[in-house]
Backbone as ProteinMPNN parsed JSONL, in Angstrom:
{"seq_chain_A": "MVILGETSDLDDLVLSSIRMNQGNNTLNATMLILSYFGDTSTLLLLSIVLTIVRRTRRIGVVFLTCIVIILILAMYIKILVGREIPQITITSSRNTTQGQKIEEEIISPMARDLSYPATHIAIAACFAYLLELSMPRRFRYLIPFIWSYPVLMAFPRLHFGQYYITDVIGGFLLGLIIGMAMSNIMRLKSPEK", "coords_chain_A": {"N_chain_A": [[3.113, -4.641, -6.412], [1.728, -6.501, -5.237], [-0.681, -6.412, -6.077], [-0.139, -6.989, -8.862], [0.229, -9.376, -8.345], [2.562, -10.269, -8.019], [3.996, -11.325, -5.774], [3.234, -13.842, -4.856], [3.947, -16.0, -4.991], [5.593, -16.163, -2.84], [3.968, -16.185, -0.55], [2.58, -18.087, -0.86], [4.47, -19.976, -0.218], [4.812, -19.623, 2.719], [2.218, -19.923, 3.266], [2.198, -22.905, 3.178], [3.586, -23.55, 5.011], [2.354, -23.091, 7.258], [0.345, -24.345, 7.141], [1.659, -26.878, 7.765], [1.488, -27.058, 10.735], [-0.518, -27.07, 11.741], [-2.357, -29.235, 12.995], [-1.638, -29.233, 15.65], [-2.463, -28.922, 18.552], [-2.026, -27.941, 21.186], [-0.356, -25.81, 19.828], [-2.089, -24.326, 18.31], [-3.838, -23.612, 20.413], [-2.28, -21.494, 21.944], [-1.719, -19.44, 20.14], [-3.87, -18.649, 19.467], [-4.259, -17.153, 22.137], [-2.454, -15.623, 22.104], [-2.977, -13.928, 20.179], [-4.999, -12.11, 21.225], [-3.657, -10.152, 22.468], [-3.014, -7.974, 20.623], [-4.847, -7.154, 19.485], [-7.495, -4.995, 17.9], [-9.089, -3.599, 19.42], [-8.395, -3.98, 21.833], [-5.904, -2.402, 21.627], [-6.744, -0.067, 21.109], [-8.278, 0.393, 23.326], [-6.082, 0.777, 25.233], [-5.173, 2.963, 24.262], [-6.396, 5.187, 24.904], [-6.396, 4.602, 27.463], [-3.705, 5.408, 28.221], [-4.152, 8.248, 26.853], [-5.491, 9.064, 29.076], [-4.256, 9.06, 31.305], [-2.155, 11.46, 33.14], [0.892, 11.842, 32.679], [1.437, 10.783, 30.283], [-0.562, 11.517, 28.246], [0.34, 13.028, 25.974], [1.523, 11.088, 23.771], [-0.402, 9.011, 24.031], [-2.496, 10.248, 22.617], [-1.015, 10.991, 20.387], [-1.336, 7.896, 19.535], [-3.803, 7.105, 19.621], [-5.179, 8.93, 17.386], [-3.331, 8.113, 15.064], [-4.437, 5.08, 15.253], [-6.552, 5.693, 13.953], [-6.196, 7.357, 11.217], [-4.932, 4.826, 10.567], [-6.532, 2.724, 10.685], [-8.525, 3.927, 8.79], [-7.193, 4.547, 6.393], [-6.26, 1.991, 6.084], [-8.613, 0.635, 5.212], [-9.491, 2.02, 2.422], [-7.35, 1.355, 1.041], [-7.074, -1.429, 1.414], [-9.679, -2.079, -0.239], [-8.939, -0.936, -2.324], [-6.39, -2.507, -3.377], [-7.547, -5.279, -3.465], [-7.668, -8.055, -2.504], [-7.965, -10.986, -1.643], [-8.835, -12.664, 1.709], [-7.027, -15.1, 2.884], [-7.382, -18.477, 2.62], [-7.768, -20.546, 4.779], [-7.948, -23.337, 6.921], [-8.302, -24.205, 10.39], [-7.475, -27.717, 11.625], [-8.241, -29.412, 14.034], [-7.873, -32.189, 16.333], [-9.32, -32.301, 18.816], [-10.758, -30.339, 18.802], [-10.212, -27.448, 20.321], [-10.039, -25.175, 19.738], [-12.631, -24.458, 18.675], [-14.794, -22.448, 18.216], [-13.859, -20.387, 19.118], [-12.652, -17.586, 18.06], [-10.424, -15.64, 16.153], [-10.142, -11.676, 16.587], [-12.148, -9.746, 13.874], [-11.305, -7.941, 11.267], [-11.963, -4.33, 11.868], [-13.466, -2.443, 10.207], [-15.547, -1.345, 6.843], [-18.088, -3.046, 5.538], [-17.195, -3.733, 3.17], [-14.717, -4.511, 3.009], [-14.492, -6.282, 4.384], [-13.467, -8.835, 4.246], [-11.223, -8.778, 2.726], [-7.245, -8.762, 2.807], [-5.105, -7.241, 2.315], [-3.367, -4.014, 3.393], [-2.324, -5.627, 6.35], [-3.841, -4.742, 9.013], [-3.882, -4.989, 11.723], [-1.258, -5.303, 12.438], [-0.459, -3.012, 11.638], [-1.113, -1.535, 13.612], [0.131, -2.241, 15.495], [2.894, -1.881, 15.035], [3.094, 0.87, 14.381], [2.269, 1.293, 17.235], [4.847, 0.209, 18.668], [6.413, 1.666, 17.842], [6.121, 4.28, 18.534], [6.201, 3.769, 21.201], [8.53, 3.357, 21.426], [9.925, 5.605, 20.83], [9.203, 7.409, 22.733], [10.463, 6.285, 25.163], [12.507, 6.785, 27.966], [16.151, 7.34, 28.463], [17.281, 5.68, 29.825], [16.227, 3.271, 29.77], [16.107, 1.982, 27.17], [17.594, -0.138, 26.75], [15.351, -1.915, 26.356], [14.419, -1.916, 23.887], [14.586, -3.846, 21.85], [12.543, -5.467, 22.932], [10.426, -4.118, 23.112], [10.011, -4.127, 20.164], [9.569, -6.394, 19.209], [6.979, -7.042, 20.15], [5.066, -6.287, 17.264], [5.897, -8.342, 15.834], [5.39, -10.483, 17.142], [2.758, -10.438, 16.973], [1.896, -10.864, 14.513], [2.233, -13.795, 13.95], [0.151, -15.216, 15.071], [-2.01, -13.935, 13.568], [-1.623, -15.112, 11.013], [-1.175, -17.478, 11.097], [-3.622, -18.219, 11.812], [-4.494, -17.449, 9.002], [-5.685, -14.671, 8.273], [-4.024, -13.149, 7.179], [-1.685, -12.768, 4.538], [1.946, -13.475, 3.881], [3.128, -11.201, 2.883], [1.135, -9.324, 3.742], [1.003, -8.735, 5.926], [3.982, -7.379, 6.305], [3.256, -5.595, 4.203], [1.665, -4.038, 6.273], [2.711, -3.652, 8.098], [5.005, -1.408, 7.251], [2.876, 0.053, 6.538], [2.28, 1.054, 9.388], [4.146, 1.828, 10.657], [5.347, 4.323, 8.807], [2.915, 5.689, 9.12], [3.359, 6.147, 11.887], [5.406, 7.498, 12.331], [5.425, 9.999, 10.381], [2.921, 11.106, 11.921], [4.296, 11.384, 14.657], [5.751, 13.594, 14.095], [4.228, 15.491, 12.858], [2.855, 15.863, 15.033], [4.475, 16.566, 16.946], [6.132, 14.908, 18.713], [8.291, 13.912, 21.018], [11.474, 12.7, 21.687], [12.476, 11.517, 25.213], [14.068, 13.58, 27.251], [17.565, 12.87, 28.304]], "CA_chain_A": [[3.669, -5.564, -6.559], [0.636, -7.709, -4.572], [-1.834, -5.758, -7.044], [0.087, -7.711, -10.09], [0.146, -11.199, -8.027], [4.427, -11.128, -7.835], [4.064, -11.81, -4.423], [2.096, -15.104, -4.774], [4.913, -17.435, -4.499], [6.072, -16.33, -1.503], [2.597, -16.151, 0.244], [2.362, -20.054, -1.344], [5.135, -21.057, 0.541], [4.555, -19.221, 4.096], [1.049, -20.623, 3.908], [2.157, -23.71, 3.191], [4.304, -24.176, 5.833], [1.696, -22.773, 8.106], [-0.728, -25.646, 7.34], [1.982, -28.334, 8.266], [1.746, -26.804, 11.96], [-2.007, -26.369, 12.188], [-3.056, -29.692, 13.631], [-1.377, -29.379, 16.748], [-3.525, -28.216, 19.657], [-1.428, -26.682, 21.602], [0.045, -24.655, 19.286], [-3.64, -23.578, 18.313], [-4.13, -22.866, 21.912], [-1.264, -20.427, 22.074], [-1.582, -18.645, 18.918], [-5.501, -17.789, 20.247], [-4.038, -16.101, 23.454], [-1.488, -14.309, 21.757], [-3.506, -13.143, 19.325], [-6.115, -11.385, 21.702], [-2.665, -9.116, 23.024], [-2.77, -7.82, 19.015], [-6.5, -7.267, 18.582], [-7.359, -3.555, 17.361], [-9.982, -3.257, 20.536], [-7.321, -4.066, 23.184], [-4.895, -1.566, 21.337], [-7.757, 1.212, 21.223], [-8.426, 0.76, 24.74], [-4.595, 1.062, 25.502], [-4.48, 4.046, 23.658], [-7.253, 5.839, 25.47], [-6.055, 5.012, 29.024], [-2.562, 6.278, 27.722], [-4.316, 9.34, 27.015], [-6.298, 9.343, 30.056], [-3.071, 9.026, 32.707], [-1.37, 12.616, 32.741], [2.171, 11.432, 32.182], [1.246, 9.444, 28.957], [-1.291, 11.949, 27.42], [1.204, 13.209, 24.652], [1.601, 9.644, 23.356], [-1.698, 8.45, 23.834], [-3.499, 10.969, 22.12], [-0.564, 10.306, 18.662], [-1.332, 6.499, 19.446], [-5.039, 7.301, 18.536], [-4.898, 9.537, 15.998], [-2.921, 6.912, 14.217], [-5.067, 4.168, 14.534], [-7.555, 6.116, 13.319], [-5.675, 7.339, 10.713], [-4.467, 3.416, 10.057], [-8.147, 1.748, 10.023], [-9.095, 4.729, 7.223], [-6.448, 4.343, 5.072], [-6.094, 0.288, 5.766], [-9.967, 0.217, 4.429], [-9.294, 2.155, 1.338], [-6.175, 0.41, 0.287], [-7.831, -3.197, 0.84], [-10.753, -2.159, -1.502], [-8.049, -0.755, -4.097], [-5.545, -3.833, -3.839], [-8.658, -6.167, -3.6], [-6.676, -9.05, -2.307], [-8.915, -11.86, -0.239], [-7.965, -13.306, 2.598], [-6.3, -16.684, 2.7], [-8.47, -19.981, 2.504], [-7.145, -21.414, 5.441], [-9.381, -23.757, 7.647], [-7.909, -25.171, 11.186], [-7.628, -28.555, 12.251], [-8.134, -29.647, 15.646], [-8.95, -33.312, 16.724], [-10.227, -31.722, 20.07], [-11.279, -28.945, 18.772], [-9.628, -27.019, 21.124], [-9.978, -23.419, 18.93], [-13.753, -24.467, 18.071], [-16.001, -21.628, 18.753], [-13.41, -19.501, 19.511], [-12.471, -16.67, 16.736], [-9.716, -14.245, 16.59], [-11.019, -10.377, 15.575], [-11.767, -9.443, 12.155], [-10.963, -6.369, 10.811], [-13.063, -3.161, 12.06], [-13.522, -1.828, 9.267], [-16.43, -1.308, 6.554], [-18.105, -4.576, 5.012], [-16.942, -4.059, 1.62], [-13.421, -4.796, 2.828], [-13.961, -7.249, 5.535], [-12.951, -9.858, 3.315], [-9.513, -8.298, 2.298], [-6.329, -8.935, 3.352], [-3.973, -6.114, 2.026], [-2.12, -4.228, 4.447], [-2.422, -5.761, 7.654], [-4.62, -3.651, 9.808], [-3.72, -5.331, 12.977], [0.016, -5.231, 12.537], [0.162, -2.113, 10.942], [-1.664, -0.671, 14.606], [1.037, -2.98, 16.289], [3.946, -1.12, 14.378], [2.929, 1.948, 15.249], [2.398, 1.233, 18.854], [6.264, -0.144, 18.785], [7.395, 2.94, 17.143], [5.728, 5.268, 19.47], [7.015, 3.492, 22.721], [10.597, 3.487, 21.563], [10.682, 7.189, 20.553], [9.187, 8.063, 24.003], [10.962, 6.017, 25.896], [13.344, 7.434, 28.409], [17.45, 6.747, 27.59], [17.512, 4.821, 30.904], [15.259, 1.923, 29.297], [17.016, 1.861, 25.997], [17.269, -1.836, 26.746], [13.795, -2.548, 26.427], [13.493, -1.477, 22.498], [14.09, -5.505, 20.939], [11.408, -6.272, 23.316], [9.233, -3.182, 22.059], [9.659, -4.71, 18.475], [9.436, -7.942, 19.373], [5.546, -7.122, 19.58], [4.399, -6.35, 16.185], [6.191, -9.317, 15.206], [4.774, -11.71, 17.702], [1.542, -9.872, 16.723], [2.035, -11.174, 13.029], [2.291, -15.03, 13.974], [-1.179, -15.565, 15.195], [-2.649, -13.608, 12.106], [-0.546, -15.856, 9.654], [-1.355, -19.024, 11.603], [-5.069, -18.766, 11.637], [-5.35, -17.295, 7.918], [-6.435, -14.073, 8.523], [-3.188, -12.582, 6.287], [-0.478, -13.796, 3.632], [3.218, -12.384, 4.46], [3.116, -9.579, 2.466], [-0.076, -8.591, 4.349], [1.74, -8.267, 7.318], [5.19, -6.373, 5.996], [2.567, -3.966, 4.018], [0.917, -3.75, 7.471], [4.315, -2.834, 9.364], [5.437, -0.522, 7.046], [1.95, 1.638, 6.782], [1.885, 1.654, 11.015], [5.753, 2.657, 10.728], [4.825, 5.705, 8.425], [1.879, 6.696, 10.389], [3.628, 6.317, 13.512], [6.604, 8.614, 12.043], [4.733, 10.79, 10.457], [2.14, 11.602, 12.896], [4.926, 11.749, 15.409], [6.662, 14.757, 13.592], [3.759, 16.07, 12.939], [2.314, 16.74, 16.543], [6.035, 16.73, 17.625], [6.227, 13.928, 19.888], [10.1, 13.737, 20.73], [11.775, 11.27, 22.69], [12.804, 12.343, 26.33], [15.515, 14.173, 27.626], [18.579, 12.3, 28.979]], "C_chain_A": [[2.341, -6.581, -6.335], [-0.415, -7.33, -5.727], [-1.449, -6.825, -8.133], [0.609, -9.483, -9.715], [1.558, -11.13, -7.752], [4.681, -11.478, -6.397], [3.358, -13.078, -3.845], [2.767, -16.407, -4.374], [5.398, -17.415, -3.114], [5.414, -16.284, -0.358], [2.251, -17.447, -0.006], [3.113, -20.693, -0.395], [5.092, -20.598, 2.165], [3.181, -20.096, 4.211], [0.947, -22.361, 3.718], [2.792, -24.547, 4.291], [3.637, -23.721, 7.392], [0.683, -24.361, 8.509], [-0.082, -26.669, 7.587], [1.703, -28.04, 9.635], [0.315, -27.034, 12.166], [-2.822, -27.758, 12.973], [-2.538, -29.915, 15.094], [-2.34, -28.15, 17.403], [-3.211, -27.097, 20.211], [-1.031, -25.674, 20.993], [-1.143, -23.719, 18.709], [-4.205, -22.776, 19.072], [-3.714, -21.05, 22.043], [-1.424, -19.459, 21.185], [-3.257, -17.884, 19.148], [-5.527, -16.682, 21.234], [-3.237, -15.296, 23.157], [-2.241, -13.363, 20.626], [-4.568, -12.115, 20.094], [-4.883, -9.887, 22.128], [-2.773, -7.987, 21.758], [-4.415, -7.347, 18.718], [-6.739, -5.389, 18.68], [-8.192, -3.003, 18.709], [-9.165, -3.182, 21.735], [-6.422, -2.823, 23.018], [-5.466, -0.334, 21.83], [-8.069, 1.482, 22.856], [-7.193, 1.269, 25.545], [-4.734, 2.583, 25.186], [-5.445, 5.352, 24.421], [-6.834, 5.694, 26.75], [-4.788, 5.782, 29.05], [-2.888, 8.004, 27.615], [-5.057, 10.135, 28.606], [-5.139, 9.979, 31.141], [-2.308, 10.339, 31.576], [0.016, 12.569, 32.031], [2.088, 10.637, 30.489], [0.436, 10.153, 28.15], [-0.691, 11.964, 26.31], [0.882, 11.919, 23.479], [-0.056, 9.098, 23.168], [-2.979, 9.071, 22.744], [-2.693, 11.199, 20.165], [-0.948, 9.83, 18.454], [-2.855, 6.398, 18.875], [-5.346, 7.939, 18.039], [-4.493, 8.615, 15.318], [-3.372, 5.826, 14.28], [-5.959, 4.656, 14.035], [-7.497, 6.484, 12.146], [-5.656, 5.879, 9.945], [-5.998, 2.329, 9.11], [-8.663, 2.746, 8.684], [-8.342, 3.896, 6.281], [-6.227, 2.976, 4.729], [-7.438, 0.119, 4.741], [-9.666, 0.898, 2.947], [-8.452, 1.411, 0.57], [-6.76, -1.248, 0.277], [-8.59, -2.843, -0.059], [-9.976, -1.585, -2.831], [-7.407, -2.363, -4.544], [-6.887, -4.655, -4.409], [-8.378, -7.582, -3.332], [-7.554, -9.811, -1.096], [-7.932, -12.475, 0.372], [-7.714, -14.536, 2.402], [-7.119, -17.475, 3.117], [-7.825, -20.874, 3.716], [-8.136, -22.314, 6.651], [-8.213, -24.632, 9.241], [-8.153, -26.799, 11.352], [-7.318, -28.725, 13.361], [-9.127, -31.036, 16.287], [-9.467, -33.321, 17.597], [-10.733, -30.438, 20.162], [-11.291, -27.711, 20.039], [-9.704, -25.228, 20.804], [-11.509, -23.313, 18.547], [-15.019, -23.159, 18.841], [-15.362, -20.458, 19.407], [-12.768, -18.571, 17.893], [-11.245, -15.585, 17.442], [-10.408, -12.833, 15.934], [-10.222, -10.172, 14.62], [-11.55, -8.075, 12.732], [-12.579, -5.476, 10.985], [-12.77, -2.469, 11.034], [-14.778, -2.153, 8.219], [-16.547, -2.855, 5.836], [-17.728, -4.578, 3.71], [-15.238, -4.432, 1.871], [-12.706, -5.706, 4.104], [-13.189, -8.47, 5.304], [-11.65, -10.014, 3.03], [-8.875, -8.557, 3.114], [-5.165, -7.827, 3.365], [-4.046, -4.598, 2.32], [-3.131, -4.719, 5.553], [-2.699, -4.834, 8.982], [-4.05, -3.636, 11.392], [-1.746, -4.654, 13.529], [0.65, -4.03, 12.337], [-0.34, -0.937, 12.402], [-0.291, -1.176, 15.728], [2.657, -2.177, 16.106], [4.182, 0.097, 15.169], [3.33, 2.469, 16.526], [3.94, 1.425, 19.101], [6.95, 1.105, 18.596], [7.568, 4.035, 17.943], [6.479, 5.51, 20.723], [8.157, 3.745, 22.563], [11.032, 4.839, 21.401], [10.116, 8.054, 21.815], [9.606, 7.358, 25.015], [12.44, 6.568, 26.733], [14.929, 6.502, 28.303], [17.721, 5.561, 28.778], [16.764, 3.258, 30.58], [15.274, 1.609, 28.007], [16.946, 0.256, 25.545], [16.115, -2.664, 26.037], [13.42, -2.689, 24.518], [13.669, -3.206, 21.61], [13.283, -5.714, 21.726], [10.205, -5.29, 23.118], [9.165, -3.745, 20.124], [9.451, -5.79, 18.37], [7.902, -8.244, 19.197], [4.82, -7.124, 18.724], [4.766, -7.921, 15.678], [5.41, -10.728, 15.628], [3.201, -11.729, 17.208], [1.137, -11.009, 15.364], [1.624, -12.957, 12.997], [0.884, -15.784, 14.265], [-2.033, -15.533, 14.001], [-2.169, -14.398, 11.108], [-0.997, -17.455, 10.099], [-2.99, -19.74, 11.183], [-5.799, -18.195, 10.127], [-5.336, -16.148, 7.532], [-5.159, -13.049, 7.584], [-2.384, -13.253, 5.838], [0.627, -12.796, 4.438], [3.117, -11.134, 4.021], [2.144, -8.782, 2.76], [0.689, -7.867, 5.531], [3.004, -7.417, 6.864], [4.179, -5.4, 5.271], [2.158, -3.731, 5.281], [1.918, -2.896, 8.283], [4.618, -1.686, 8.509], [4.455, 0.383, 6.692], [2.091, 2.086, 8.223], [3.415, 2.435, 11.108], [5.864, 4.126, 10.287], [4.024, 6.197, 9.108], [2.365, 6.862, 11.42], [4.704, 7.701, 13.137], [5.979, 10.176, 11.539], [3.51, 11.519, 11.155], [2.978, 12.014, 14.513], [5.755, 13.249, 15.039], [5.555, 15.584, 13.381], [2.987, 17.17, 14.285], [3.631, 16.521, 17.495], [6.284, 16.107, 18.754], [7.738, 13.787, 19.667], [10.362, 12.83, 22.185], [12.123, 12.525, 24.003], [13.654, 12.772, 26.693], [16.326, 13.099, 28.428], [18.254, 12.443, 30.469]], "O_chain_A": [[2.004, -7.362, -7.225], [-0.96, -8.304, -6.245], [-2.351, -7.616, -8.408], [1.092, -10.378, -10.408], [1.913, -12.119, -7.109], [5.768, -11.953, -6.069], [3.011, -13.271, -2.68], [2.399, -17.406, -3.755], [5.573, -18.392, -2.386], [5.978, -16.321, 0.736], [1.486, -17.945, 0.821], [2.739, -21.693, 0.217], [5.44, -21.523, 2.898], [3.043, -20.888, 5.143], [-0.053, -23.018, 4.005], [2.659, -25.753, 4.503], [4.218, -23.928, 8.457], [0.452, -25.05, 9.502], [-0.779, -27.675, 7.722], [1.591, -29.166, 10.119], [0.187, -27.267, 13.368], [-3.871, -27.479, 13.554], [-3.066, -30.831, 15.723], [-2.745, -27.055, 17.012], [-3.595, -25.934, 20.091], [-1.263, -24.563, 21.471], [-1.054, -22.491, 18.693], [-4.818, -21.73, 18.862], [-4.339, -19.995, 22.157], [-1.179, -18.355, 21.673], [-3.552, -16.705, 18.954], [-6.285, -15.716, 21.324], [-3.137, -14.236, 23.776], [-1.955, -12.191, 20.382], [-4.97, -11.211, 19.361], [-5.3, -8.731, 22.062], [-2.515, -6.867, 22.201], [-4.906, -7.289, 17.59], [-6.142, -4.687, 19.496], [-7.884, -1.86, 19.047], [-9.332, -2.291, 22.568], [-6.129, -2.177, 24.023], [-4.959, 0.367, 22.707], [-8.077, 2.573, 23.426], [-7.328, 2.109, 26.434], [-4.322, 3.372, 26.036], [-4.975, 6.489, 24.378], [-6.862, 6.756, 27.372], [-4.703, 6.749, 29.807], [-2.163, 8.87, 28.106], [-5.082, 11.3, 29.003], [-5.167, 11.099, 31.651], [-2.038, 10.421, 30.378], [0.239, 13.16, 30.974], [2.976, 10.016, 29.905], [0.439, 9.643, 27.03], [-0.966, 11.083, 25.495], [0.092, 11.975, 22.536], [-0.627, 8.881, 22.099], [-3.982, 8.526, 22.283], [-3.314, 11.428, 19.127], [-1.503, 10.023, 17.372], [-3.123, 5.745, 17.866], [-6.546, 7.671, 17.999], [-5.426, 8.046, 14.751], [-2.913, 5.111, 13.391], [-6.487, 3.792, 13.336], [-8.512, 6.199, 11.51], [-6.253, 5.733, 8.878], [-6.305, 1.762, 8.062], [-9.148, 2.225, 7.68], [-8.684, 2.918, 5.616], [-6.039, 2.593, 3.575], [-7.335, -0.437, 3.648], [-9.598, -0.012, 2.121], [-8.803, 0.871, -0.479], [-6.822, -2.016, -0.683], [-8.212, -3.365, -1.108], [-10.3, -1.736, -4.009], [-7.694, -3.104, -5.485], [-7.201, -4.658, -5.6], [-8.97, -8.362, -4.077], [-7.766, -9.379, 0.036], [-6.786, -12.779, 0.044], [-8.393, -15.075, 1.528], [-7.7, -17.156, 4.155], [-7.38, -21.979, 3.404], [-9.067, -21.705, 7.178], [-7.458, -25.565, 8.969], [-9.329, -27.087, 11.13], [-6.259, -28.311, 13.832], [-10.32, -31.099, 16.585], [-10.292, -34.229, 17.702], [-11.033, -29.702, 21.101], [-12.311, -27.226, 20.527], [-9.444, -24.315, 21.587], [-11.856, -22.219, 18.103], [-15.807, -23.238, 19.783], [-15.989, -19.653, 20.095], [-12.546, -19.144, 16.827], [-11.125, -15.027, 18.533], [-11.108, -12.887, 14.923], [-9.029, -10.205, 14.319], [-11.568, -7.451, 13.793], [-13.708, -5.713, 10.557], [-11.707, -1.85, 11.008], [-15.283, -3.241, 8.495], [-15.62, -3.632, 5.61], [-18.0, -5.6, 3.079], [-14.55, -4.62, 0.868], [-11.585, -5.883, 4.581], [-12.402, -8.988, 6.097], [-11.011, -11.066, 3.049], [-9.352, -8.696, 4.24], [-4.44, -7.621, 4.339], [-4.731, -3.904, 1.569], [-4.312, -4.398, 5.689], [-1.86, -4.361, 9.749], [-3.834, -2.643, 12.087], [-1.283, -3.972, 14.443], [1.82, -3.779, 12.628], [-0.041, 0.256, 12.348], [0.123, -0.445, 16.627], [3.406, -1.983, 17.063], [4.949, 0.372, 16.092], [4.089, 3.354, 16.919], [4.383, 2.46, 19.598], [7.966, 1.453, 19.198], [8.609, 4.662, 18.141], [7.047, 6.484, 21.216], [8.859, 4.308, 23.403], [12.15, 5.261, 21.698], [10.471, 9.224, 21.959], [9.11, 7.761, 26.067], [13.439, 6.736, 26.035], [14.951, 5.286, 28.114], [18.399, 4.577, 28.482], [16.92, 2.279, 31.31], [14.36, 0.874, 27.633], [16.505, -0.332, 24.558], [16.094, -3.714, 25.395], [12.502, -3.323, 23.997], [12.803, -3.575, 20.818], [12.789, -6.728, 21.234], [9.069, -5.741, 22.976], [8.316, -3.62, 19.242], [9.091, -6.241, 17.283], [7.439, -9.158, 18.515], [3.79, -7.78, 18.876], [3.885, -8.608, 15.162], [4.994, -11.654, 14.932], [2.536, -12.757, 17.075], [0.195, -11.801, 15.377], [0.836, -13.387, 12.155], [0.596, -16.844, 13.709], [-2.614, -16.478, 13.469], [-2.626, -14.004, 10.035], [-1.082, -18.4, 9.315], [-3.419, -20.785, 10.694], [-7.0, -18.286, 9.873], [-4.993, -16.07, 6.352], [-5.658, -11.956, 7.315], [-2.098, -14.32, 6.382], [0.442, -11.852, 5.205], [3.031, -10.125, 4.72], [2.068, -7.66, 2.26], [0.831, -6.682, 5.834], [2.794, -6.309, 7.359], [4.216, -4.261, 5.737], [2.515, -2.561, 5.416], [1.845, -1.823, 8.88], [4.462, -0.665, 9.178], [4.839, 1.533, 6.48], [2.052, 3.294, 8.458], [3.601, 3.535, 11.628], [6.304, 5.018, 11.013], [4.307, 7.188, 9.782], [1.903, 7.775, 12.106], [4.636, 8.769, 13.746], [6.063, 11.224, 12.18], [3.252, 12.653, 10.75], [2.457, 12.743, 15.357], [6.328, 13.855, 15.944], [5.831, 16.72, 13.768], [2.73, 18.363, 14.448], [3.571, 16.33, 18.71], [6.643, 16.718, 19.76], [8.324, 13.612, 18.598], [9.736, 12.498, 23.193], [12.09, 13.755, 23.948], [14.56, 12.029, 26.318], [15.682, 12.436, 29.241], [19.03, 11.999, 31.315]]}, "name": "protein", "num_of_chains": 1, "seq": "MVILGETSDLDDLVLSSIRMNQGNNTLNATMLILSYFGDTSTLLLLSIVLTIVRRTRRIGVVFLTCIVIILILAMYIKILVGREIPQITITSSRNTTQGQKIEEEIISPMARDLSYPATHIAIAACFAYLLELSMPRRFRYLIPFIWSYPVLMAFPRLHFGQYYITDVIGGFLLGLIIGMAMSNIMRLKSPEK"}
C-alpha cells in the first residue's frame, strides 16, 4: 500500500497535525530528550549489557540477533519501497533544538534518506515483545508500560519528521514479526510461574 501511495492521505493528515505543534520550544526539547531513549545505539548497548549479565544472557542474545536482522531487512525494504523521509523543518523562536539532532538511520548510504519501515520503532517493538515474553508472572502488571515504550519512541520520530505514521506502523509490525520468529527459533520461553 505504501509503494502504491495509498497511505499518503493518512500520512499527510498526521504531518499537518505535527506541523501545528512544532513552534513549541518545550515540546521540541521534550521530544529531543525522549528520542535518546529509542536510539538504535542505546538499544544496541542495552542488548550487549543483557548478553553480558548471566541471568539475562538468553534474551540479550535473542535481542542482539533481532537488531542485526531488523537493520539488514529494513535496509533492503527501504531500498525496495524507495519512500523518502518527510520534509519537515522545526521552527523554534529560541533555537532550543538548534545543533541537536536525533539519531539517523544506521544503515547503508543508499537507504539513509528513505523512511519505510521505521527501523527505530521496529527495534523498540521487538524489545517490548521479548521483554513481555521473558517477564515473570508476578510482574505481568508492567505489560502496558512495556508496550507503551515503542509508542513513546514513535512520537519524537514523527515530531521531527524522520518517519510518516505508516512508516511507524510498518516498523512496529516488522519488529513484532522478527521478535516472534527469533524467539521461536531460539526457543525463548516465558519463565515458569
